[in-house]
C-alpha positions in Angstrom: 1.6 23.9 -18.8 0.6 23.6 -15.3 -2.4 23.3 -13.1 -4.4 25.0 -10.5 -7.8 23.5 -8.6 -10.2 23.8 -6.9 -12.4 21.0 -5.4 -15.2 21.5 -3.1 -15.8 18.1 -1.3 -18.5 16.2 1.2 -15.7 14.0 1.4 -13.2 13.4 4.4 -9.1 13.3 2.9 -9.0 10.2 2.0 -12.2 9.8 0.4 -11.4 13.1 -0.5 -7.9 12.4 -2.1 -9.6 9.4 -4.5 -12.1 11.7 -5.3 -9.7 14.2 -7.5 -7.3 11.6 -8.8 -10.3 9.5 -10.5 -11.8 13.4 -11.6 -8.3 14.7 -13.4 -8.1 10.7 -14.7 -11.9 11.3 -16.4 -10.4 14.9 -17.9 -7.3 12.7 -19.1 -5.1 13.2 -16.8 -2.3 10.7 -16.0 -1.2 10.5 -12.9 2.8 9.8 -12.7 3.3 10.5 -9.0 0.9 12.3 -6.2 1.1 13.7 -2.5 -1.9 15.0 0.0 -1.2 17.9 2.4 -4.0 18.8 5.0 -4.0 19.3 8.7 -6.4 17.4 10.6 -8.0 20.4 12.7 -9.1 22.5 8.9 -11.5 21.4 7.1 -9.3 22.0 3.5 -5.9 20.1 1.8 -3.9 20.4 -1.3 -3.4 17.7 -3.4 -0.2 17.5 -5.3 0.3 15.2 -8.5 2.7 15.3 -11.9 0.9 14.1 -14.9 1.5 13.7 -18.8 0.4 17.5 -19.1 2.2 18.9 -15.9 1.8 19.5 -12.3 -1.5 19.9 -10.9 -2.2 21.3 -7.7 -5.6 21.0 -5.9 -7.0 23.1 -2.8 -9.7 21.2 -1.7 -12.1 22.3 1.2 -15.3 20.8 2.2 -18.7 21.5 0.7 -22.7 19.8 0.0 -21.5 18.6 -2.9 -19.0 16.9 -5.4 -17.3 19.5 -7.7 -14.0 20.8 -9.6 -13.2 23.1 -11.6 -9.5 23.6 -12.8 -7.4 26.5 -14.7 -3.8 26.0 -16.4 -1.9 28.5 -15.7 1.5 29.6 -15.4 4.6 28.2 -13.3 5.1 30.6 -11.5 1.9 31.2 -10.2 1.4 27.2 -10.1 4.3 27.8 -6.9 3.5 30.8 -5.6 -0.2 28.7 -5.6 1.5 25.3 -4.0 3.6 27.8 -1.6 0.3 29.7 -0.4 -1.4 26.8 0.5 0.9 25.0 2.2 2.0 27.7 4.6 -2.0 28.2 5.4 -2.6 24.4 6.2 0.4 24.5 8.4 0.3 27.8 10.2 -0.2 26.5 13.6 2.0 23.6 13.7 5.2 25.4 15.4 
């Protein structure tokens, strides 16, 4: 199965990435590989991870405190979520 997630974070990109990785580990995911996409002028990004339980994509945006919601989805929904988010974060890049 695949997972998509939604995070609110009061932190910048680096600390948000660390917080998401820690939260995934707390929820029983073992991270095998991960990468982080964000545009410096946008207050959100996308973290993609390969885990022992399947792929995980987490869209984060700024918020008052850290919170994370995960949903189990099919591969097609996961792929669309990742593509749409990456397309949006790169909208101003050329």
